[in-house]
C-alpha positions as semicolon CSV with decimal commas, in nm:
position;residue;x (nm);y (nm);z (nm)
1;M;-0,535;-0,409;-1,654
2;T;-0,774;-0,192;-1,854
3;G;-1,069;-0,369;-1,696
4;L;-0,942;-0,281;-1,350
5;V;-0,886;0,078;-1,460
6;A;-1,246;0,096;-1,584
7;R;-1,391;-0,066;-1,271
8;T;-1,186;0,120;-1,011
9;G;-1,140;0,456;-1,183
10;R;-0,774;0,455;-1,080
11;P;-0,499;0,573;-1,318
12;V;-0,344;0,316;-1,551
13;W;0,003;0,359;-1,403
14;L;-0,120;0,284;-1,051
15;V;-0,315;-0,026;-1,152
16;R;-0,019;-0,155;-1,353
17;A;0,223;-0,092;-1,065
18;V;-0,005;-0,278;-0,821
19;I;-0,037;-0,573;-1,060
20;E;0,338;-0,591;-1,119
21;G;0,409;-0,552;-0,747
22;S;0,166;-0,833;-0,666
23;V;0,329;-1,060;-0,921
24;L;0,671;-0,972;-0,779
25;V;0,564;-1,061;-0,424
26;L;0,394;-1,381;-0,539
27;G;0,701;-1,486;-0,737
28;F;0,925;-1,422;-0,439
29;A;0,689;-1,615;-0,211
30;L;0,709;-1,910;-0,448
31;G;1,088;-1,905;-0,428
32;G;1,175;-1,712;-0,741
33;P;1,479;-1,486;-0,763
34;V;1,423;-1,114;-0,709
35;G;1,699;-0,882;-0,825
36;V;1,737;-0,513;-0,879
37;G;1,619;-0,540;-1,239
38;T;1,305;-0,724;-1,133
39;V;1,214;-0,455;-0,882
40;V;1,294;-0,171;-1,122
41;F;1,079;-0,331;-1,391
42;A;0,794;-0,412;-1,154
43;F;0,763;-0,060;-1,021
44;G;0,893;0,129;-1,326
45;V;0,669;-0,006;-1,600
46;G;0,351;0,139;-1,447
47;P;0,468;0,501;-1,435
48;L;0,627;0,460;-1,779
49;I;0,294;0,345;-1,923
50;G;0,129;0,638;-1,745
51;L;0,360;0,876;-1,932
52;V;0,354;0,711;-2,274
53;L;-0,009;0,600;-2,310
54;P;-0,169;0,949;-2,312
55;R;0,089;1,069;-2,567
56;M;0,020;0,770;-2,791
57;Q;-0,357;0,829;-2,767
58;R;-0,312;1,195;-2,871
59;W;-0,084;1,087;-3,157
60;R;-0,336;0,827;-3,278
61;S;-0,624;1,077;-3,258
62;A;-0,430;1,338;-3,456
63;R;-0,330;1,078;-3,714
64;S;-0,691;0,959;-3,751
65;A;-0,814;1,318;-3,786
66;R;-0,561;1,381;-4,063
67;A;-0,666;1,063;-4,243
68;V;-1,035;1,156;-4,229
69;A;-0,966;1,516;-4,337
70;A;-0,754;1,410;-4,636
71;P;-0,917;1,462;-4,976
72;P;-1,044;1,140;-5,139
73;V;-0,773;1,151;-5,408
74;E;-0,498;1,169;-5,148
75;R;-0,663;0,885;-4,956
76;A;-0,682;0,684;-5,276
77;E;-0,308;0,724;-5,327
78;R;-0,251;0,563;-4,988
79;D;-0,535;0,311;-5,018
80;P;-0,668;0,240;-5,370
81;S;-0,980;0,073;-5,232
82;A;-1,084;0,408;-5,074
83;L;-1,227;0,528;-5,405
84;E;-1,442;0,217;-5,432
85;R;-1,587;0,286;-5,086
86;A;-1,645;0,658;-5,153
């Protein structure tokens, strides 16, 4: 999925929705059951990832920035090996 996003430049949610939709069609063509839940998942997970992923990236960046900005003593309280590396 992320490889297709990088190669095509399309948004993550769109690439994920196309992948899930393709798998849904292929599964149906092979005789698998397709219900309401299957369709909702197939076309709902892409937009959901599109909403959640940017928020998680911002959260991780802010958390990393706080960890780097923390004084060495505070870092050592969380990770005793931090003083050895400092």
